[in-house]
VEXKEMI-905171 format. One line per field, with one value per residue: z negated, y negated, x negated of N, C-alpha, C in turn; residue in three letters; residue number from 1. Coordinates in steps of 0.001 Angstrom, whole numbers, plus 500000, padded with zeros to 6 digits. Example, Ala and Ser with C-alpha at 12.3 -4.5 7.8 and 13.67 -1.06 7.14 Angstrom:
BEGIN
n.up = [492200, 492920]
n.north = [505690, 502250]
n.east = [486810, 487150]
ca.up = [492200, 492860]
ca.north = [504500, 501060]
ca.east = [487700, 486330]
c.up = [492200, 492130]
c.north = [503300, 499970]
c.east = [486800, 487100]
r = [ALA, SER]
k = [1, 2]
END
This chain:
BEGIN
n.up = [044795, 043219, 043745, 042895, 043062, 045805, 046721, 045461, 046690, 049299, 049005, 048187, 050511, 052293, 051135, 051542, 054335, 054781, 053613, 055209, 057657, 057066, 057194, 055339, 054936, 053295, 052726, 055271, 055765, 053808, 054760, 057030, 055860, 054353, 056379, 057863, 058020, 059398, 061897, 062725, 062922, 065123, 067113, 067383, 068865, 071450, 072094, 074176, 076563, 077592, 075933, 073021, 069565, 067941, 069785, 070474, 067979, 067519, 069485, 068561, 066133, 067070, 068035, 065560, 064232, 065893, 065264, 062646, 063086, 064383, 062858, 061182, 058178, 057872, 059454, 057950, 057669, 056882, 057082, 058292, 059896, 061806, 062904, 064293, 067111, 068204, 067909, 069352, 071878, 072497, 072747, 074779, 076878, 077288, 078087, 080326, 082033, 082447, 083745, 083036, 081676, 082198, 083274, 083855, 086759, 086126, 083456, 083773, 085142, 083183, 081285, 082678, 082895, 080191, 079512, 081061, 079782, 077279, 077932, 078980, 076733, 075048, 076399, 076124, 073387, 072047, 070673, 070367, 070873, 068198, 067546, 067305, 068553, 071146, 071832, 071911, 074060, 076171, 076074, 074674, 072260, 069194, 068664, 071211, 072353, 070791, 071623, 074293, 073962, 072882, 075027, 076927, 075799, 075775, 078516, 079405, 077993, 078944, 081628, 081347, 080581, 082792, 083275, 083505, 082176, 079800, 078588, 078100, 076114, 074021, 070625, 070115, 070437, 069272, 068973, 071486, 071372, 071853, 071396, 068681, 067584, 068101, 066578, 063987, 063818, 063906, 061679, 059748, 059955, 059055, 056395, 055463, 055639, 053290, 051331, 048954, 049501, 048951, 049006, 051671, 052974, 052204, 053405, 056097, 056479, 055872, 057615, 060107, 060698, 060190, 057887, 055084, 051670, 049919, 051471, 051794, 049140, 048593, 050360, 049380, 046806, 044613, 042652, 043916, 042783, 042109, 044651, 045610, 043807, 044322, 047031, 046950, 045533, 047320, 049581, 048494, 047971, 050586, 051788, 050433, 051267, 053994, 054192]
n.north = [916354, 918210, 921545, 921684, 919039, 918683, 920434, 919250, 916715, 917520, 918633, 916353, 914834, 916453, 916193, 913469, 913484, 915047, 913373, 911092, 912055, 912312, 909799, 907981, 904971, 903923, 906142, 906658, 904331, 904679, 906918, 905813, 903878, 905529, 906829, 904908, 904396, 906663, 906404, 904009, 904736, 906454, 904764, 902898, 904266, 903872, 901293, 898613, 899096, 897080, 896405, 895070, 895724, 895757, 896389, 899031, 900212, 900021, 901753, 904075, 904413, 905117, 907675, 908833, 908743, 910418, 912759, 913059, 913675, 916131, 917835, 920892, 922460, 925095, 925526, 925446, 923571, 920484, 917501, 915302, 916508, 917792, 915541, 914174, 915099, 914296, 911522, 910860, 911846, 910149, 907613, 908132, 908830, 906445, 904774, 906182, 906040, 903330, 902992, 901934, 903151, 904327, 906240, 905522, 906010, 906410, 907236, 909645, 911066, 911144, 912701, 915100, 915698, 915992, 918285, 920162, 920120, 921094, 923700, 924771, 924608, 926347, 928772, 929127, 929123, 930408, 929112, 926127, 922769, 920443, 917132, 915328, 916740, 916978, 914317, 913729, 915362, 914145, 911655, 909586, 907581, 908969, 907955, 907298, 909799, 910876, 909173, 909953, 912571, 912118, 910743, 912761, 914627, 913042, 912627, 915245, 915819, 913840, 914518, 916936, 916164, 915959, 918456, 920158, 922471, 922458, 920163, 921009, 922906, 921444, 920921, 923273, 925631, 927249, 925191, 924694, 925766, 923527, 921383, 921822, 921445, 918729, 917666, 918440, 916993, 914282, 914227, 914805, 912519, 910624, 911401, 911092, 908373, 907545, 907859, 906666, 904010, 904947, 907728, 908101, 907314, 909285, 911586, 910818, 910567, 913158, 914899, 913729, 912480, 914461, 914713, 915880, 916744, 915750, 913757, 912017, 911292, 909888, 907727, 906465, 905911, 907549, 910598, 913922, 915839, 914379, 913719, 916290, 917017, 915086, 915582, 918217, 917816, 916177, 917885, 919930, 918540, 917787, 920271, 921052, 919050, 919592, 921905]
n.east = [269369, 271905, 273266, 275899, 276756, 276603, 278597, 280802, 280839, 281380, 283933, 285358, 285183, 286622, 289124, 289645, 289802, 292105, 294016, 293768, 294675, 297305, 298219, 297178, 295802, 293811, 292178, 291253, 289737, 287799, 286404, 285256, 283598, 281865, 280503, 279270, 276484, 275591, 276890, 275716, 272989, 273094, 274128, 272066, 270206, 270920, 270473, 269307, 270408, 271851, 273934, 275561, 274913, 277198, 279212, 278549, 278811, 281558, 282552, 281355, 282712, 285198, 284659, 284054, 286544, 287977, 286707, 287580, 290258, 290049, 288514, 287865, 287948, 287266, 285114, 282881, 280803, 279083, 281015, 279778, 277864, 279447, 280630, 278638, 278098, 280545, 280567, 278256, 279061, 281211, 279994, 278110, 279838, 281148, 279003, 278148, 280394, 280435, 278126, 275634, 273548, 270345, 267510, 264243, 262055, 259331, 259503, 260871, 258899, 256923, 258218, 258386, 255641, 255056, 256531, 255182, 252697, 253443, 254271, 251866, 250197, 251563, 251286, 248563, 248087, 250125, 252099, 254150, 252939, 252128, 253428, 251311, 249241, 250220, 250311, 247607, 246779, 248142, 247158, 248465, 250295, 251625, 254205, 255101, 255363, 257440, 259486, 259678, 260570, 263114, 264253, 264229, 266011, 268320, 268694, 269186, 271546, 273286, 273517, 274813, 277306, 278874, 279752, 282627, 283494, 282054, 283046, 285630, 285290, 284380, 283987, 285272, 283836, 280797, 277836, 275283, 271799, 270159, 271936, 272557, 270028, 269662, 271737, 270936, 268529, 269350, 270991, 269065, 267408, 269203, 269479, 266821, 266638, 267811, 265974, 263475, 261032, 258429, 258831, 259666, 257342, 255517, 256642, 256473, 253689, 252832, 254255, 254551, 252208, 250479, 248842, 246895, 247833, 245914, 244710, 246864, 247275, 244868, 245186, 247470, 246837, 247427, 247621, 246810, 248419, 250686, 251617, 252230, 254259, 256256, 256736, 257728, 260080, 261491, 261785, 263325, 265702, 266373, 266834, 269144, 270931, 271064, 272475]
ca.up = [044615, 042823, 044600, 042439, 043625, 047241, 046868, 045040, 047747, 050456, 048680, 048194, 051908, 052837, 050597, 052259, 055704, 054715, 053318, 056383, 058678, 056642, 057317, 054259, 055503, 052383, 052953, 056589, 055602, 053012, 055650, 057879, 055015, 053992, 057552, 058612, 058280, 060432, 063178, 063093, 063352, 066473, 068020, 067599, 069881, 072776, 072297, 075318, 077771, 077951, 075038, 071665, 068577, 067493, 070793, 070341, 066714, 067687, 070234, 067658, 065160, 067766, 067974, 064173, 063929, 066621, 064468, 061503, 063549, 064894, 061957, 060514, 057053, 057966, 060177, 056953, 057800, 056393, 058057, 059035, 060913, 062870, 063514, 065136, 068553, 068608, 068022, 070497, 073109, 072783, 073226, 076078, 077867, 077562, 078861, 081626, 082858, 082797, 084692, 082682, 081091, 083250, 082883, 084940, 087477, 085389, 082273, 084240, 085455, 081901, 080677, 083428, 082488, 078807, 079510, 081586, 078712, 076252, 078437, 079077, 075369, 074521, 077059, 075651, 071926, 071485, 069945, 070983, 070193, 067321, 068196, 067352, 069558, 072449, 072075, 072295, 075402, 077165, 075844, 074276, 070830, 068749, 068805, 072614, 072569, 070179, 072507, 075482, 073557, 072757, 076378, 077578, 075269, 076237, 079939, 079503, 077487, 079828, 082834, 081024, 080399, 084031, 083338, 082961, 081248, 078505, 077988, 077639, 074892, 073014, 069333, 069971, 070414, 068627, 069754, 072066, 070546, 072024, 070709, 067241, 067230, 068099, 065409, 062786, 063790, 063541, 060281, 058946, 059932, 058203, 055007, 055156, 055469, 051927, 050401, 048566, 050403, 048668, 049475, 053140, 053398, 052014, 054456, 057386, 056541, 055825, 058683, 061407, 060911, 059945, 056866, 053938, 050439, 049381, 052277, 051446, 047791, 048697, 051056, 048581, 045494, 043563, 042600, 044791, 042030, 042259, 046030, 045675, 043037, 045049, 048276, 046607, 045151, 048546, 050415, 047835, 048210, 052013, 052067, 049902, 052115, 055337, 054150]
ca.north = [916494, 919568, 922249, 921334, 917731, 918858, 921033, 918255, 915710, 918122, 918745, 914999, 914429, 917221, 915597, 912211, 913810, 915461, 912200, 910215, 912661, 912104, 908381, 907162, 904028, 903778, 907290, 906438, 903310, 905265, 907779, 904921, 903288, 906576, 907277, 903754, 904594, 907695, 905801, 903008, 905446, 906968, 903626, 902263, 905015, 903456, 899878, 898379, 899397, 895916, 896289, 894598, 896781, 895781, 897114, 900453, 900660, 900187, 902990, 905152, 904619, 905855, 909066, 909271, 908972, 911631, 913871, 913196, 914330, 917480, 918631, 922049, 922790, 926489, 925569, 925679, 922623, 919139, 916712, 914452, 917343, 917977, 914252, 913675, 915248, 913533, 910121, 910828, 912041, 908967, 906547, 908530, 908776, 905023, 904266, 906845, 905491, 901952, 903095, 901137, 903907, 904840, 906664, 905094, 907019, 906706, 908006, 910999, 911709, 911416, 913837, 916283, 915974, 916448, 919669, 920981, 920217, 921981, 925073, 925190, 924793, 927549, 929925, 929279, 929237, 931200, 928231, 924818, 921796, 919415, 915825, 914730, 917473, 916616, 912933, 913787, 915944, 913216, 910368, 908650, 907472, 909873, 907306, 907400, 911186, 910998, 908483, 910795, 913712, 911639, 910444, 914045, 915177, 912192, 912892, 916562, 915764, 913006, 915297, 918010, 915605, 916139, 919844, 920207, 923592, 922050, 919210, 921747, 923642, 920517, 921023, 924540, 926740, 926898, 924345, 925328, 925549, 922139, 920510, 921990, 920828, 917283, 917374, 918558, 915917, 913029, 914383, 914708, 911117, 909919, 911733, 910471, 906940, 907278, 908027, 905445, 903683, 905853, 909065, 908093, 907218, 910595, 912469, 910368, 910895, 914608, 915689, 913069, 912153, 915704, 914509, 916779, 916088, 915016, 912547, 911128, 910785, 908868, 906554, 905802, 905572, 908374, 911901, 914976, 916500, 913540, 913895, 917626, 917019, 914274, 916288, 919366, 917274, 915708, 919030, 920620, 917722, 917857, 921581, 921035, 918170, 920151, 923132]
ca.east = [270817, 272208, 274223, 277244, 277091, 276821, 279928, 281785, 280908, 282037, 285353, 285909, 285327, 287745, 290349, 289857, 290219, 293513, 294844, 293738, 295549, 298689, 298566, 296647, 294830, 292676, 291301, 290638, 288700, 286721, 285619, 284463, 282553, 280908, 279746, 278763, 275056, 275451, 277294, 274710, 271775, 273327, 274299, 270770, 269471, 271357, 270169, 268446, 271165, 272660, 275075, 275333, 275075, 278593, 279992, 278252, 279379, 283004, 282759, 280973, 283781, 286262, 284233, 284173, 287954, 288367, 286176, 288477, 291474, 289799, 287675, 288471, 287074, 286834, 283845, 281847, 279700, 279349, 281757, 278846, 277232, 280443, 280960, 277545, 278311, 281730, 280136, 277347, 279827, 282024, 279113, 277560, 280905, 281374, 277876, 278127, 281477, 280092, 277008, 274457, 272445, 269462, 266166, 263371, 261281, 258100, 259867, 261169, 257630, 256255, 258927, 257949, 254261, 255103, 256996, 254090, 251692, 253984, 254242, 250477, 249709, 252204, 250661, 247187, 247994, 251210, 253019, 254280, 252075, 252669, 253514, 249973, 248466, 250760, 249891, 246200, 246701, 248680, 246507, 249515, 250525, 252691, 255507, 255495, 255794, 258764, 260430, 259864, 261400, 264481, 264717, 264455, 267260, 269415, 268889, 269815, 272918, 274086, 273802, 275749, 278634, 279615, 280178, 283986, 283644, 281498, 283968, 286795, 284994, 283872, 284651, 285980, 282897, 279528, 276948, 274108, 270610, 269708, 272889, 272402, 268762, 269886, 272582, 270101, 267544, 270019, 271399, 267847, 266996, 270154, 269140, 265532, 266873, 268278, 264858, 262771, 259922, 257311, 259187, 259645, 255949, 254901, 257163, 255928, 252264, 252628, 254866, 254465, 250801, 249734, 247827, 246949, 248274, 244771, 244548, 247981, 246997, 243827, 245709, 248499, 246307, 248007, 246949, 247326, 249490, 251876, 252095, 252823, 255500, 257242, 257073, 258569, 261388, 262152, 262145, 264440, 266899, 266701, 267427, 270509, 271737, 271209, 273290]
c.up = [044295, 043758, 044201, 043016, 045106, 047498, 046539, 046111, 048961, 050215, 048682, 049622, 052560, 052385, 051312, 053679, 055726, 054499, 054514, 057480, 058347, 056589, 056219, 054804, 054620, 052596, 054273, 056491, 054807, 053860, 056572, 057086, 054708, 055158, 058404, 058964, 059381, 061805, 063646, 063596, 064777, 067472, 068355, 068671, 071294, 073027, 073478, 076627, 078155, 077067, 073682, 070702, 068130, 068470, 070641, 069046, 066833, 068444, 069355, 066640, 065784, 067746, 066577, 063829, 064695, 065857, 063260, 061912, 063913, 063934, 061283, 059421, 057104, 058787, 059219, 057052, 057159, 057480, 058909, 060150, 062094, 063630, 064490, 066633, 069057, 068825, 069228, 071810, 073492, 073340, 074599, 077182, 078281, 078437, 080255, 082555, 083294, 083703, 084321, 082177, 082192, 082628, 084066, 085545, 086703, 084152, 082659, 084544, 084176, 081195, 081346, 083020, 081065, 078741, 080045, 080527, 077619, 076684, 078512, 077691, 074780, 075102, 076532, 074155, 071278, 070626, 070677, 070198, 069237, 068084, 068350, 068409, 070966, 072826, 072532, 073714, 076484, 077056, 075581, 072758, 070434, 068908, 070242, 072936, 071994, 071043, 073753, 075149, 073452, 074128, 077130, 077122, 075764, 077692, 080140, 079099, 078381, 081092, 082544, 080772, 081638, 084210, 082710, 081978, 079865, 077814, 077420, 076304, 073776, 071722, 069105, 069847, 069710, 069553, 070360, 071158, 070630, 071286, 069205, 066761, 067143, 066887, 064140, 062672, 063355, 062089, 059361, 058829, 059034, 056732, 054589, 054916, 054077, 050891, 050036, 049534, 050211, 049206, 050994, 053655, 053288, 053105, 055808, 057536, 056607, 057096, 060053, 061742, 060612, 058915, 055737, 052715, 049843, 050137, 051957, 050085, 047831, 049337, 050187, 047171, 044351, 043604, 043569, 044116, 042159, 043648, 046150, 044981, 043779, 046315, 047996, 046258, 046390, 049378, 049819, 048090, 049671, 052359, 051588, 050815, 053475, 055349, 054738]
c.north = [917951, 920186, 921922, 920000, 917828, 919406, 920016, 917190, 916248, 918210, 917383, 914523, 915151, 916621, 914288, 912464, 914206, 914265, 911246, 910746, 912474, 910635, 907479, 906269, 903851, 904917, 907140, 905432, 903849, 906156, 906950, 904333, 904321, 906970, 906127, 903919, 905599, 907127, 904797, 903667, 905952, 905823, 902963, 902970, 904560, 901962, 899726, 898717, 898256, 895716, 895744, 895762, 896890, 896541, 898616, 901024, 900915, 901464, 904194, 905459, 905348, 907348, 909642, 909605, 910172, 912867, 914128, 913986, 915796, 918392, 919732, 922503, 924237, 926621, 925825, 924753, 921296, 918360, 915863, 915231, 917546, 916673, 913771, 913862, 914490, 912063, 909952, 910911, 910814, 907832, 906897, 908424, 907328, 904448, 904885, 906248, 904072, 901893, 902336, 901958, 904580, 905283, 906376, 906233, 907410, 907550, 909448, 911763, 912055, 912605, 915140, 916695, 916540, 917912, 920613, 921189, 921178, 923441, 925611, 925484, 926090, 928801, 930192, 929583, 930049, 930417, 926902, 923795, 920888, 918093, 915211, 915414, 917111, 915200, 912900, 914319, 914960, 911816, 909276, 908559, 908438, 909273, 907387, 908800, 911396, 910332, 909302, 911993, 913302, 911341, 911726, 914663, 914383, 912466, 914222, 916514, 914931, 913752, 916361, 917489, 915787, 917575, 919968, 921338, 923218, 921074, 919933, 922427, 922752, 920629, 922366, 925725, 926310, 926062, 925165, 925040, 924104, 921183, 920603, 921343, 919319, 916865, 917388, 917404, 914596, 913075, 914210, 913260, 910298, 910156, 911047, 908972, 906551, 907402, 906679, 905205, 904642, 907247, 909147, 908068, 908568, 911567, 912103, 910769, 912405, 915310, 915023, 912660, 913335, 915544, 915509, 916002, 915253, 913714, 911530, 910494, 909674, 907591, 905758, 905455, 906317, 909736, 912892, 915708, 915712, 913690, 915225, 917659, 916269, 914995, 917457, 918913, 916850, 916888, 919823, 919877, 917806, 919189, 921643, 920208, 918792, 921420, 922857]
c.east = [271137, 273227, 275657, 277692, 277377, 278216, 281007, 281973, 281636, 283542, 286037, 286145, 286495, 289077, 290669, 290358, 291687, 294428, 294900, 294658, 297027, 299072, 298057, 295528, 293611, 291671, 290562, 289507, 287517, 285821, 284729, 283302, 281469, 280006, 279221, 277290, 274811, 275779, 276245, 273434, 271908, 273408, 272970, 269949, 269806, 271149, 269213, 269132, 272109, 273868, 274648, 275591, 276530, 279480, 279811, 278831, 280872, 283329, 282430, 282055, 284972, 285935, 284373, 285623, 288507, 287899, 287072, 289725, 291257, 289045, 288479, 287512, 286586, 285554, 282683, 280648, 280084, 280090, 280816, 278164, 278175, 280678, 279897, 277801, 279534, 281377, 279225, 278116, 280627, 281172, 278553, 278610, 281169, 280258, 277824, 279175, 281173, 278871, 275755, 273282, 271628, 268134, 265257, 262560, 260025, 258385, 260165, 259880, 256879, 256895, 258492, 256535, 254216, 255520, 255921, 253008, 252160, 253901, 252817, 249898, 250276, 251550, 249256, 247101, 249115, 252169, 253099, 253453, 252832, 252692, 252129, 249108, 248914, 250336, 248437, 246037, 247131, 248078, 247545, 249561, 251649, 254085, 256015, 256004, 257194, 259820, 260718, 260765, 262862, 265066, 265040, 265768, 268456, 269741, 269604, 271271, 273825, 274460, 274852, 277155, 279502, 280105, 281567, 284198, 283157, 282427, 285187, 286532, 284492, 284667, 285319, 285033, 281614, 278659, 275830, 272921, 270138, 270620, 272712, 271112, 268920, 270711, 271747, 269117, 268175, 270477, 270204, 267389, 267911, 269843, 267845, 265691, 267332, 267156, 264252, 261616, 258747, 257597, 259143, 258212, 255251, 255350, 256566, 254464, 252024, 253087, 254852, 253025, 249887, 248613, 248000, 247440, 247145, 244554, 245638, 247735, 245961, 244335, 246672, 248034, 246971, 247306, 247590, 248484, 250789, 252481, 252824, 254176, 256606, 257700, 258016, 259983, 262175, 262646, 263297, 265744, 267339, 267360, 268868, 271421, 272026, 272053, 274663]
r = [MET, SER, SER, ASN, ASN, VAL, VAL, ARG, ASN, LYS, GLU, ASP, THR, TYR, ASP, LEU, ILE, ASP, ARG, ALA, ARG, ASN, GLY, ASN, GLU, TRP, ALA, ARG, GLU, GLN, LEU, ILE, VAL, GLN, ASN, THR, GLY, LEU, VAL, LYS, ASN, ILE, ALA, LEU, LYS, PHE, MET, GLY, ASN, GLY, TYR, GLU, LEU, ASP, ASP, LEU, LEU, GLN, ILE, GLY, TYR, ILE, GLY, LEU, LEU, LYS, ALA, VAL, GLU, ARG, PHE, ASP, SER, THR, TYR, GLY, VAL, MET, PHE, SER, THR, TYR, ALA, VAL, PRO, MET, ILE, LEU, GLY, GLU, ILE, ARG, ARG, TYR, LEU, ARG, ASP, ASP, GLY, ARG, ILE, LYS, VAL, GLY, ARG, GLN, VAL, LYS, GLN, ASP, ILE, LYS, ASN, MET, LYS, HIS, CYS, GLN, GLU, ARG, PHE, TYR, ASN, GLU, ASN, GLY, ARG, TYR, PRO, LYS, VAL, SER, GLU, LEU, ALA, SER, LEU, MET, GLU, MET, GLU, PRO, GLU, GLN, ILE, LEU, ASN, LEU, MET, GLU, ALA, SER, ASP, ALA, LEU, THR, ASN, LEU, GLU, SER, LEU, ASP, ASP, PRO, ASP, ARG, GLN, GLU, ARG, SER, GLY, LYS, GLU, PRO, TYR, THR, ASP, THR, GLU, GLN, ARG, ASN, ILE, ASP, MET, ILE, HIS, LEU, LYS, SER, ILE, ILE, GLY, LYS, LEU, SER, ASN, LYS, GLU, ARG, GLN, ILE, ILE, ALA, LEU, ARG, TYR, PHE, LYS, ASP, MET, THR, GLN, GLN, GLN, VAL, ALA, GLY, LEU, MET, GLY, ILE, SER, GLN, VAL, GLN, VAL, SER, ARG, ILE, GLU, LYS, LYS, ILE, LEU, THR, ALA, LEU, ARG, GLN, GLU, MET, LYS]
k = [1, 2, 3, 4, 5, 6, 7, 8, 9, 10, 11, 12, 13, 14, 15, 16, 17, 18, 19, 20, 21, 22, 23, 24, 25, 26, 27, 28, 29, 30, 31, 32, 33, 34, 35, 36, 37, 38, 39, 40, 41, 42, 43, 44, 45, 46, 47, 48, 49, 50, 51, 52, 53, 54, 55, 56, 57, 58, 59, 60, 61, 62, 63, 64, 65, 66, 67, 68, 69, 70, 71, 72, 73, 74, 75, 76, 77, 78, 79, 80, 81, 82, 83, 84, 85, 86, 87, 88, 89, 90, 91, 92, 93, 94, 95, 96, 97, 98, 99, 100, 101, 102, 103, 104, 105, 106, 107, 108, 109, 110, 111, 112, 113, 114, 115, 116, 117, 118, 119, 120, 121, 122, 123, 124, 125, 126, 127, 128, 129, 130, 131, 132, 133, 134, 135, 136, 137, 138, 139, 140, 141, 142, 143, 144, 145, 146, 147, 148, 149, 150, 151, 152, 153, 154, 155, 156, 157, 158, 159, 160, 161, 162, 163, 164, 165, 166, 167, 168, 169, 170, 171, 172, 173, 174, 175, 176, 177, 178, 179, 180, 181, 182, 183, 184, 185, 186, 187, 188, 189, 190, 191, 192, 193, 194, 195, 196, 197, 198, 199, 200, 201, 202, 203, 204, 205, 206, 207, 208, 209, 210, 211, 212, 213, 214, 215, 216, 217, 218, 219, 220, 221, 222, 223, 224, 225, 226, 227, 228, 229, 230, 231, 232, 233, 234, 235, 236, 237, 238, 239, 240, 241, 242, 243]
END
């Protein structure tokens, strides 16, 4: 996606937000349609807590519309980036008040063990371990490690919801490093979801399975040059989208 298209899309969204605030129902519906994928991606993270997806989506849309009302274009960010914590906060608040969201004792222990492994690895190597390295240290599958990381972030964020000072500054002050990391990750997943099957496979193999371009080429039956070209194209597009 070119930089001109990114700017144009951002300006179009700003225009829709202004019109929605002035009572234009069509603009409001367009904003919901444009961000349905984002709301769904967030809602899916909370499945398994005894709720139907439709219920979580409805709560997520409430957060989205709150973001529409509070968004300030002078923030200099994409609307979707600003909307993520609003949607997350609305769903978490609903689940917290209903008391259904829980993290089991074993999961808490696994999270504790994971953090100890990360700290030990950092002390020994001067960097934090990759997902594949952490999975090897803990004798788990990479997917299990990713789930633990998400559970750890969710637990931290849910506990912080009880902090009245944080609720007061919601939407008014810059995000903490952890919040910004979560926003970027969800935004990134939303963007990756728009890639073709081949493009998603290349990204997954290169950055989640730690495979070389040559290994990816052999697995997919294409040349290393093709892998390099596709990867470069994807990363350029991702950088533009994440601005």
